[in-house]
C-alpha positions, 0 to 999 in steps of 0.5 A: 500511497502505494496505489498511487507509486504504483501507478507512477511506476506504470507511467513511467514504464509505458513511456519508457517502453512505447514513448520514446524511441532512443537507442542507447548500447548499454540499456535495452530502455524498452525492456525497462519499461516493461518491467517497470510496469510490471513493477507497477501493477504489482504494487497496485495489487498489493495496495488493494489487497492492503487495503481490503485487509485493513478495513476488516479489523478495528483497534481501539486502544485505551489508557487509564489510570489506576486509581488504587495503586495509580499505575496506569494501565493500557487495555486493547481491543481489535474486533471485526466491524459489524456489517450492518454497519456499513 
């Protein structure tokens, strides 16, 4: 989702910076376009970093009921994936 948002911000910024030839007294549309393009690039880079980081861990959660006491037991495990599985 963040990669798509970054692309949208970049495209809107490029349209404002390069395609529109409108002069507005109270705002510089070219500067806003450049700012949106920079923000879009940052969002895409952050999205790629977070996506690569998310693939490094595997989280497993298991919930069961202890037959002796009848209480609910939850077990969480986090481990690195096996590199030979890919």
